[in-house]
N, CA, C and O of each residue as an XYZ file, in Angstrom:
216
protein
N      22.513    -62.331     49.149
C      21.249    -63.050     49.096
C      20.355    -62.440     48.017
O      19.272    -61.932     48.310
N      20.813    -62.496     46.783
C      20.028    -61.900     45.703
C      19.062    -62.935     45.136
O      19.400    -64.106     44.964
N      17.867    -62.472     44.857
C      16.803    -63.328     44.325
C      16.707    -63.086     42.820
O      16.511    -61.944     42.403
N      16.840    -64.130     41.986
C      16.781    -63.899     40.536
C      15.411    -63.432     40.042
O      15.320    -62.829     38.972
N      14.336    -63.702     40.805
C      12.995    -63.293     40.402
C      12.641    -61.887     40.877
O      11.588    -61.360     40.521
N      13.501    -61.287     41.667
C      13.197    -59.975     42.250
C      13.306    -58.891     41.183
O      14.298    -58.821     40.457
N      12.284    -58.051     41.094
C      12.384    -56.909     40.169
C      13.391    -55.892     40.692
O      13.612    -55.803     41.899
N      14.001    -55.127     39.794
C      14.995    -54.138     40.270
C      14.333    -53.057     41.123
O      13.245    -52.573     40.808
N      15.005    -52.694     42.195
C      14.493    -51.652     43.079
C      13.426    -52.131     44.047
O      12.687    -51.312     44.593
N      13.325    -53.433     44.275
C      12.307    -53.972     45.189
C      12.745    -53.744     46.636
O      13.888    -54.022     46.999
N      11.834    -53.239     47.447
C      12.139    -53.008     48.856
C      11.998    -54.314     49.630
O      11.374    -55.253     49.136
N      12.563    -54.394     50.829
C      12.417    -55.622     51.633
C      10.958    -55.943     51.954
O      10.588    -57.115     52.035
N      10.125    -54.914     52.139
C       8.707    -55.151     52.415
C       8.010    -55.738     51.189
O       7.192    -56.648     51.317
N       8.326    -55.231     50.021
C       7.741    -55.769     48.791
C       8.189    -57.203     48.558
O       7.410    -58.040     48.102
N       9.457    -57.483     48.875
C       9.978    -58.839     48.717
C       9.268    -59.802     49.655
O       8.920    -60.916     49.263
N       9.052    -59.370     50.903
C       8.374    -60.229     51.873
C       6.937    -60.509     51.436
O       6.455    -61.634     51.571
N       6.258    -59.495     50.914
C       4.886    -59.676     50.460
C       4.829    -60.608     49.249
O       3.928    -61.441     49.147
N       5.791    -60.468     48.332
C       5.825    -61.336     47.152
C       6.070    -62.784     47.552
O       5.435    -63.696     47.023
N       6.998    -62.993     48.490
C       7.285    -64.354     48.944
C       6.107    -64.945     49.706
O       5.837    -66.141     49.597
N       5.398    -64.117     50.481
C       4.236    -64.583     51.228
C       3.125    -65.021     50.278
O       2.515    -66.072     50.475
N       2.864    -64.217     49.250
C       1.829    -64.567     48.284
C       2.193    -65.833     47.522
O       1.318    -66.644     47.220
N       3.464    -66.013     47.211
C       3.903    -67.215     46.507
C       3.734    -68.450     47.391
O       3.349    -69.515     46.907
N       4.019    -68.308     48.677
C       3.870    -69.433     49.596
C       2.404    -69.799     49.775
O       2.070    -70.981     49.857
N       1.517    -68.796     49.836
C       0.089    -69.069     49.983
C      -0.474    -69.712     48.728
O      -1.343    -70.578     48.821
N      -0.003    -69.313     47.563
C      -0.481    -69.888     46.311
C       0.009    -71.325     46.157
O      -0.685    -72.155     45.568
N       1.195    -71.626     46.679
C       1.753    -72.966     46.548
C       1.102    -73.956     47.508
O       1.098    -75.161     47.254
N       0.557    -73.452     48.603
C      -0.063    -74.338     49.594
C      -1.385    -74.866     49.038
O      -2.180    -74.113     48.475
N      -1.605    -76.149     49.199
C      -2.825    -76.741     48.656
C      -4.029    -76.403     49.533
O      -3.893    -76.153     50.731
N      -5.206    -76.399     48.916
C      -6.447    -76.135     49.641
C      -6.821    -77.354     50.482
O      -6.524    -78.478     50.080
N      -7.453    -77.169     51.622
C      -7.895    -78.313     52.422
C      -9.019    -79.064     51.700
O      -9.662    -78.491     50.821
N      -9.272    -80.325     52.047
C     -10.334    -81.077     51.391
C     -11.686    -80.390     51.563
O     -12.027    -79.925     52.650
N     -12.430    -80.337     50.499
C     -13.726    -79.690     50.548
C     -13.661    -78.213     50.229
O     -14.704    -77.575     50.094
N     -12.482    -77.652     50.104
C     -12.330    -76.259     49.747
C     -12.587    -75.284     50.883
O     -12.618    -74.076     50.650
N     -12.772    -75.766     52.094
C     -13.033    -74.875     53.229
C     -11.723    -74.410     53.822
O     -10.766    -75.180     53.911
N     -11.676    -73.166     54.226
C     -10.476    -72.659     54.874
C     -10.503    -73.057     56.354
O     -11.578    -73.292     56.906
N      -9.354    -73.134     56.992
C      -9.331    -73.538     58.404
C      -9.973    -72.523     59.334
O     -10.233    -72.843     60.494
N     -10.238    -71.310     58.867
C     -10.840    -70.297     59.728
C     -12.366    -70.365     59.738
O     -13.004    -69.682     60.539
N     -12.963    -71.179     58.860
C     -14.418    -71.290     58.835
C     -14.924    -71.946     60.116
O     -14.293    -72.876     60.618
N     -16.040    -71.486     60.650
C     -16.574    -72.124     61.856
C     -17.120    -73.508     61.534
O     -18.105    -73.634     60.807
N     -16.490    -74.537     62.068
C     -16.890    -75.901     61.759
C     -18.091    -76.332     62.597
O     -18.889    -77.158     62.155
N     -18.226    -75.785     63.792
C     -19.297    -76.206     64.684
C     -20.675    -75.735     64.263
O     -21.671    -76.360     64.627
N     -20.757    -74.681     63.527
C     -22.061    -74.125     63.165
C     -22.803    -75.025     62.180
O     -24.034    -75.021     62.146
N     -22.080    -75.782     61.394
C     -22.728    -76.593     60.376
C     -23.189    -77.940     60.909
O     -24.259    -78.413     60.528
N     -22.412    -78.567     61.776
C     -22.713    -79.930     62.184
C     -23.401    -80.024     63.547
O     -23.622    -81.134     64.033
N     -23.741    -78.921     64.170
C     -24.344    -78.979     65.502
C     -25.741    -79.572     65.437
O     -26.126    -80.317     66.338
N     -26.507    -79.267     64.409
C     -27.877    -79.765     64.319
C     -27.911    -81.268     64.047
O     -28.845    -81.949     64.472
N     -26.934    -81.780     63.366
C     -26.921    -83.216     63.050
C     -26.671    -84.072     64.284
O     -27.117    -85.218     64.349
N     -25.965    -83.527     65.250
C     -25.653    -84.310     66.439
C     -26.762    -84.254     67.485
O     -26.649    -84.896     68.529
N     -27.843    -83.493     67.226
C     -28.960    -83.373     68.174
C     -30.280    -83.702     67.457
O     -31.031    -82.787     67.119
N     -30.572    -84.964     67.224
C     -31.798    -85.304     66.491
C     -33.075    -84.939     67.245
O     -34.136    -84.812     66.633
N     -32.989    -84.770     68.554
C     -34.193    -84.434     69.320
C     -34.578    -82.962     69.158
O     -35.646    -82.552     69.613
N     -33.726    -82.166     68.517
C     -34.023    -80.749     68.338
C     -34.821    -80.482     67.053
O     -35.164    -79.330     66.787
N     -35.124    -81.506     66.252
C     -35.870    -81.282     65.021
C     -37.341    -81.018     65.338
O     -37.854    -81.459     66.367
N     -37.982    -80.323     64.479
C     -39.390    -79.979     64.706
C     -40.316    -81.020     64.136
O     -41.535    -80.885     64.240
């Protein structure tokens, strides 16, 4: 299972990290550029409660 892009002397941990970074770079960003870990509720909570405006 030799990888043609692997540098000589690469450890299995280095290979896993290189493949992980390549997979993350290849994955497209979600619409709007927000990551899925951002809190979505904090931004839209005020819009759903019009009676809370001053």
